[in-house]
N, C-alpha and C positions, 0 to 999 in steps of 0.2 A: 632704480630700474630692476626689473625681475630678471632671473636667469634666462628666461626665454627671450626677453627683449635684448639682452646682451648677446645671446646666440644669433638673433636676427641681424644684429649690427655687424656680426662677423661673417655671416654666410653670404655668398654671392647671390644676387637676385635670381629668381626662377628663369626658365627658358624664355627668351625674348623673341618676339615675332615682329616682322616688318609690317604685318597686316594691321590695317586700321579698323578692322571689323570689331563690333562689340563682342566682349568676351564673357562667357558664362563658365564659371568654375564650379565643378561638382565635387564635393568631398566624398571620397569613396573608401571605406574601410572594410568592405565586403559584408557588412552587417545587414540584417533585414531592414533596418531603417534606411541604409544606403540604397537598397533595392527599391524602396518606396520613392526615394528622391529621383532615381533614374526613371521610374514609371511616370513621375510627375513631369520630368523633362520631356518624355515621349508623348505626353498628353498635351503639349503645347508646341507651337510652331516657332522655329528659330532660323528663318531664312537669312543667309549671309553671315550668321554668327560664327564665332570660333568657340568651340566647346572643349574645355580642358577638364579631363577626369583626373583628379589629383589623389594619389595614394601615398601614404608615408608610414614608416615604421621606425620607431626609435631603435638605434643600433644596439647590438649586444654589448655587454660590458667588456671593455678591452681597449686597445689602442684606438685613437680617433680614426674615423673612416675616410677623412679627407674631404676637401671641398667638392670634388666632382661627384662623389656618392651622396654627400649631404645636401646637395643642391638639386632641385627638381630637374629631371632629365627624361627624355622620351624612353618608354619601355614597352614591351609586348606582354601584357598580363595573360595568364592562362585562360581567362574568361573575359575578353574585352567587352565593354559596353557597346551596344549597337543602337544607332539612331534609326528609328523606324518611321519617322514622320515623312520621309521623302524630301525634306528640305535640303538645299545645297548649303550645308553647314559643315565646317571642318571639325572633326572630332580627334583629339589627341589624348593619349594616356601619358601621364607624368608620374614619376616616382622619386622619392628621396628617402634616404636613411637618416631621419631626423624626427624631432617631435612633430606630430601632425599639426599642432597649433602653429608652429614656426613655418611649416610648409604652406598652410593656408594664409597666414599673415603675409607671406611673400607675394600673394596674388592681389596686391592692392590696385592693380590696373583693371581689375574685373569690373564689368558693369553690374554683375550680380554674382554672389557666391551662394550656392545652394547646399545645405547640409540637413541631416536628420536631427531630431531632438537629442538623440544619444546613440552611440554605437558600441564598439568593442573597447572603448578607451577606459581610462581610470575613473574611479568614483561612480560606478554604475548604480550605486544605491541612491544617488541623487535623482531628483525628478527630471533633471536635464543633464546631458553629458558635459564633461569638463571641457572638451574641445569647443562645443557650441557655446558654452558659458564664456569661454575665453574670447570668442569672436565677437560677442556683443557687449563686452565689458572692458574696463581698463583703457579708456580713451579709444574705444573701438565702437563699431566696426570700421576698419580701414577702407573697405568697399562695402556697398550695400549687401546685406545678408538676408536670405530667406530661409527660415527654419521650416522645413516641409513636414507636415503631419499627415497629409493625405495626398494620394496620387491623382485625385480627380482633376480634371481641367478647370481652370479658373474662369468662372462666369460672373461671380458676384464679389466685389471688392469693397471693403470699408477702409477709408482713409481718415485717420484721426489727426487733427491739427489744433495747435494752440497758438499759432502765429510765430513759433520759434524758427530759428534757422535750421535746426535739425529736422523739423517737420517739412520745411521746404525741400530739404535734401531727399526726404522720403518720397515726396511728390515727383521730384526730378527723376528718381530711380524708377518710379512707376512709368513715367512717360517714355522711358527708353525701351520698355518691354514691347516686342513686336506684335503681341496678341492683345494688347490693352483695349484697342478700339472695339473688340467684340464683347467686352465686359459691361456689366452694369456697375456703376460706381456711386457709392454714398460718401459724401464729404461731411464728416462730423466735427464740429468745433465745440470746444469746451471753454467757456469764457468765465474766468474767475476775477475779472476786473484788472488784471495785471498787464494785459496786452490787447492788441487789436485783432481779436479772434474773428470777429465778423468780417472785416475786410480781407483777412487771410482766407476765409472760406470762399468769399466772392471771387478772389483772385484764383484760387484753386479750381473752382467751377469753370471760370473763363478759360483757363489754360487747358483743362481737359476737353472742353468743347472745341476749342481751337485746334487741339490735337486730333480731333475726329471722333471723340467718344460721344455718342449720341444719347446714351442713357445715363444721365448724371442727376443725382438727387443730393440735397444738402439739408443740414439742420445745425442750429447753434443752440447749445444748452447753456443758459446763464445760471450762475450760482455765486453766492457770496463765499469767499474763502473760509470764513469762520462759521458758516452755517453748520449747525449740529447734524452729524450723520452724513454730511456730504463728503464723498470720497470719489475722486476722479477714477481711480482704479475700478471700484465697484460699478460705477456708472458705465464705463466703457465695456467691462466684461458683461454687464447686463445687456448692453446694446448688441454685443456679439452673440449672446445666447438668443436674443430675440430675432436678429437678422439671419443668423447662420451663414455668414459669408464664407467664401472659399479662401480668401486672403485678407489679412488686416495689415495695413501699412502704417508705421509710426516712426517718429524721430527717436534717436537714441536717448534724448532727454529733452525736457521742455523748459518753460519759463517759470514754473512753480515748483513747489516741493522743496526738498533739501538740495540746494544747488551744489553742495560740496560733493555729492555722490557722482561717481564717474559714469554711471548709467542710471537713468531715471527710474524711480520706484514704479511709476506707471508702466513704463516699457518693460521692466522686469516682470511685473505682474501679468502683462499681456503675453509675453513670450512663454512664461511658465504655465499659465492656466488657460489660455485660449485653446479650444479644441481644433482650430483650423491652422493653416499655415500663416506665418507672421513674417513680414518684411521689415527690417530695421535699417535705418541709415543715419549717418551723422554728417555734419558739415565739417569743412576744414577748420583747423584751429584759428586761423586768421579771421575767418568769417564769424566764428564763435565769439571771438573777442569783440568784434565790431557789434555783434548782436547783444553784447553785455553779459556774457556768461563765461567766466574764466575757468 
């Protein structure tokens, strides 16, 4: 267990609400990337949602700050984020003196966590920020995460599925979004012979249409796993370049590849290299075991 995981086990859960409304958590470190995330929030509708703007700062070196200050709690920032959509959505600002990864990890009840690709955190020289990297790896995300790269409203969505439980969780995360019915959605299945990708695509299309999405397209790409030059990562990235979607949704990892990895190589490639926003979700560990991926 990492030091952050150990800290998470010791710290009391974030502010709890009796509200049953869906919760959007926005990671905010005051960086330009966080500004883009908030513009993205304002370019979508969130009627009835609870929006938590989460900020965190590691405490200065010295005595422990105590559970009260280390746990997310309401605060009044000098420049609060304003929701301009006119929706009846509750916006709260939460702050904690703790590792930002720990603060966002504590928001596992969120229907969606929105973060930028990188901010003011450590390891800025990496292509993606350490906090965002943490949220999508190491048996994560605990809640569906969208890495926001553009503030534009989502009109075109690419959902990639291989029939895995994680891909089904990504679809379920999409279906919760209140603005999904106004989007055009392409369901792309990659079938390497290890699973029932075709039936998973058909099921996803049926669920989307039943949900009220009128514009649904789909395709299944068949390939032999040992075909020379076949690379699921390149295939999906090429499809993204061709379609130019506003959002790509994928499972944390799939049925193929190196199963021992904690986050799939395909998902990692999409998060790192797709020019658009990317939604990543994973299933519960119990469902993962049932699906055959320990």
